[in-house]
N, C-alpha and C positions, 0 to 999 in steps of 0.2 A: 503494500500500500503506499502511496506517496505521502509525504509530509507536507505541512504547510509551506516549508521552506522550498519544496519543489514546485510551488506555485508562481515563485518569482517576486517580483516587485508588485505589492498590493497597494500601494498608495494610490489613493483615488478611486480604487475599484470597488464595485459593490460585491460583498461576499455574503452568501446565505450560509448560515450556520445552523445545522440541525443540533439542537441541544436537547438534553433530557432535563425538563423543569417539572416534571410530574411529581409535584409535592403534596403531601397531606394537608388538607384545609380543614378547619373548623369553623362552620358556618352558625353564626348567631340567628335568633329569631328575626332580627331586623334585616338579615341578608348580608351583614357584614362577615367577610371571611378573613380568617387569621391563619397564616402559616404556621403549622405546629412543627415542622422539622424542615429547615432550608439546607439540608446537607447537599441536595442535588444542585441547588443554584451555585452554592459554593463550589462545587466540583467543576460546574460548567464555566465558571468565571475565568480562569487562566487562559483558555483558548480564546474566549470573547476579548479579554484585555490584550492578549498576544497580537490579535488583528488589528485592533484599534490602535495599539502603539504602533504598528507597521503603517498606519496612515489609511487603512481600509474603511469602507463604510460599511459597518457591520449590520447586517439584516438577521435577526434571530428568529427562527421558527421553532415550535415545540408543541407538544399536546398535554393536556391536562384531564385525567379521568377519562370516563368513556360516555362522553355525549352522544346522542343517536343521530350524528350526521346533521345536526341543526344547532345554531346557537342557542346556548343554555346559560343563564348568567351564573349559575352556581359553578360552572367549570370555566369561567373567564379567567385569562392569564393577567388580568389587571392588577391584582395582588401582587403576583409575581414579578410584573414590571417595576412596581414600586420597590420591592425588596431588592431586585437587581440593582436598581439605581442606587439604593442606600450601599450595598456592598461594593459596587464599582466606584462609588464615590463620584460619579458623573451622570449627567442626565441621560436618561433612556426614553426615547420617544415610543408611544405605544399606538400601535394601529389597531382600532376596534374591527377591523375586518381582515381577514387572512390574504385575500387577494381582491382586487377590484380598485375602484378609485381612490379610496382613502388609503389603501395599503400602497398604491403607486405614489400618491402625494407624500406619505410619511417617508418613504425611502428617498423621494426627490428632495426632501427636506434636509436629508443627512449632509453634514460636512465631512472632510477627511478626519477620520478617528472617531466619528460619531456612530451612536448604537441605536438600533430600533428594535423592538419586539413585536411581532405580528400577533395576531389573536389565535386561540387555539385552533390548530390545523385541522383537528377532528370535527369542528364546527361544519367542515365540509365533508358531504359523505363519500365524496371521490376520494379522498384521503385513504381510506381502508377499503376501497371497492375491489373486488375480485375480478372485475372486468378491466382488462389492461387498458383498453382505449380510454375509459372514463377515467381511470388513474391517471394515465398519460396526458391527458388533457389538462387536468388540474395541475400536474407535475410542469407542465409547459408554462401555466400562468405563474407559477411560483420561480421559475427559471428566468422567466422575463424580467424580475425583479434584481437580478443579480449578473455579475460577470463571471463568478466562480462559486463554488460549492465546498463545504467542509462539513463532513459528517462526524459530529463529536457525542451522538446520543446513543451510548452503547446499551443503555436499557431498551432501546426500540430496535436495534439491529436484527433481532428474530422476526421483525415483521415486514412483510413485502408491501410497504405503504409508500404513498407517492413521495413524502418528503424524505423517506428513509432510503429508498431504493431507486424510483425512477427519475427524480432530479439530477442525481449523480450522473445518470447516464446522458443528461443533457448539456452538462457544464463541465469545464475544467474542474477537477475534484481532486481532494485530498481528506486523509483521515486526521481529526484532531488528535491531540496529545492524549486526551482521556480515553479514547478508542483504542490508540496504539498501546498504551499502557495496559489497558484491560487484556488484550489479546497477548500481550508478552507474558503477563501474569498467569493467564490460564494455560498457555502453553507450558509454563513451569508445573503447573499442576497435572498436566496430561502427558508430557514428553519426558520421561526419565527423572520423575520428582525425587528430590534427596529423601531418603527413608531413614526412618520409618515415617510413613505417610499416614496421618489420621485424618478422618473426615467426620464432622459432627453434624448431623441432621436433625432438625426440628421443624417446628411449623405444624399446621393443623392436619394436612392430609397426606397419607401414604400415596394416593393416586396422583398426586401433584409431581411425585418424585420417583415414579415407577422406572422410567428409562434411565434416569442417573444412578439410581441404585444398581441397576442392571450394569451398568458401564464401570460403577465404582468398586464393584465387587471384583473386577480384574485389575484394578489400579491401586486400591489402598491395602495397608496393613491392618487398618483398625477402622471399625465404623462405629460411631457412638450414636445412639438413637434416643431422643427425647421429645418433648412437646406433644401436641395432640396426637401425633401419628404413632406415637410408642404405643398406645392402648390397642392398637390393631396387632402389633407384634407381640404384646402380652396376652391378648386372646388367642393368637395363633399357637402359643406355647399351652393353651388350655386353661388360662388364669381367668378369673372372675375380674371384670373392670367397671362393674357398677354403672353410673350413669355417664361415665367418661366418653369423650368423642370416640367413635367407633366406626370404622368403613367395613361391615360384615362381609361385603361382597370382594373384599381385598384379603380375607384371611388365608385362603388357599395360595394365593400369589405370595403372601408373606412366609407362609410355611416353605415354600420353594426357595425363598431367599436365605432363610435360616439354614436349610440343608445344603445350598450352594457355598455359603460362607463357611460351613464347616469342612465341606469338601475341598476348598481352596486354601484353607488355612487362615482366612481372614477372622481377626477378632471381631465379633460382632458384639458390642457391649450396650446392655440394657439396664434401666434402673433397677436396683433391688428395693429401694423404697420410694413412697410417692407421698406428696403433699395432697391428701384428698379433702374435699370440702362438701358441704352439704347442700350448697347452690353456688352459681356462678356469680359472685359479689365480692368487693373488696372486704366487706365486713363480715363474710361467711364464716360458720364455725369450721375450722380446718384442724386436722390432725396427720402426723405421719403415720403411714401404715405400710407394711410389706407390700411390694409390687405384685406378689403372688396372691394378695388377700384383700383387694380392695372392697370395702363394703358395697353390698348391692345398691344402697341409697346414696352413695356419695360419688363424686367426680374428681378424677385427678386433675390438678391445675398446676403442678410443678413437680420436678424430680425432687426427692428427698435429700437429706443433708449427707447421708452415706453415699448415695450415688453421685452427688456433687463432688464429693472428695475423691471418690474412685475415677470420675471423669477427669478431674484436674490432674490427678496423678498419670493417667493415660497421656493426657496432652503434654505433660511436662517432658516426657522422654521421647516426644515426635519432633522430627527435624522439619516437616511440612504438615501444615494444618489448613484444612478448608472446612469453614462454618457456614451453614446455611440453615438458618431457623432457630427460633428461641426454644428454650427448654421448658417454658411454661407461660403463663399469662403475665408476662413482664410488666404490662401496663399498670397491674394493680399490685402495689408494693408487697403486700403478703406473699405474693407468688412469683417475685423476681429473684429470688436467692440463687436458683439453679442456674439461671441465664447469666447472673452476675459471676457466678463462680467459673463459667466457661470462659467468659470475656477476661477475668482476672488471670486465667490459666495462661491464656494467649498472651496477655501483657507480661507476664512473668516469665515465660518460657524463652527458650533461644531459638526455636524454631520459626521458620518463614511462615507468618500466619495470613490467611486470606479470609476477610468477613464478606460473605457472598451476598451483599446486597439487601434489598428490602427490609423485612422487619428485623433482621439481625443488625445491620448498619443502624436502623433506628434505635434499637435496644442500647447499641454502644453510646449513642449520644443521649438518650434518655437517662441511662444509668450514671452518666457523669464521666465516662471514660475519655482520655485523650487519644483522638482519632491517630495522632502521629506515634502512638504506641504499637500500633498494628502493622504488619507488613504491608497490606494493602486492604482497603474498604471499598468494594465494588460498588458500581451504581446500578448494575444490571442484574437483579435476581433472576427473572425468567431468562434473560440472555445468556448469563453464566451457566445456569443449568442445561440450557439447550447446547452451548458450546460443549460443556463436559459430556454430554450425551453423544457427541460426535456428529451432530447435524450441521449441514451447511447453513449459514446465516445470510439471508438475502442483503442486509445493509452491509455485510463485509463483503460479500461477492462483488457488490455495485462499486465499493471503494477500491477493489483489487484490478478491476478492469484498465 
């Protein structure tokens, strides 16, 4: 993939940057939206600054949430434009439409080094269309706003969307440093990783990670499982899981994983104790119980203290660690200890640690850890998993041409 430097002198040129600004918002009853985690904006800022400092007229496009192909105020990027302006320390012009007269006027108003942000690209149904012609027509409108394209939204490269895939084929293009770094890191995880190699998987559903578990059984030395997905593993071992999250239709698949791990000599580490509550609430009555004996009327909301110690010990001796998914409902303080223990183990250890985006990255920030203490914090949960699965990612293919 070409780098920004390969695009040559960008002074005075309009550069369309596809960034990942898909941040979580808390919307008040009056419609006021507050960004609850600006990590992705911060991660996107270096490339935006680099282009602006080179004298380019920077036109940023991005998506937020999943609007149904039509403008929806709750998914507007207006709050993101405001936060980007604060972080950049310079004015950011905001176009209330993606393409059209207002977008054209906003871009025309830029001077060298200026920055503009277009409204949510997913306000256009053509952005995500499966019809190549429809998507291509929208991409042509976006391309008309620029002289060159930089793909820097790693969190979206697994999507064959107009602003990710098609525009790159219409303009001179390069990969931003965020994308290039993500690819370099993921190659370290998949091509001859330093061993022992440990993978920590959490989050709510086994079904979200079936393909990546398949691949990791052939790559990792240890796989540690927590979060909501662990209860399907415990059920596959024949244990009672109470009212915990359970994907009953995946039990047979998980039994196969347990057998395959044993066959391959991969250490598959499951919790031995669970923090189980009588309901899903921060003030619920909770108690530590054996993982093999969760009461029928309780739900597991975090791994227990003994499991947290065992997981930390397993990670301490690992040279490479990939962590994707929290160990419990970290957003509720009583059920954050397991996730905190994993994060602390990565900070304390000497191995190369990768935090796999999404909820794991949010947990790191929510729990007050210094992001610089980790080897790498990914901005692309879904994209990272698909890369690890061995899939070809459209957004990367477009940048490699």
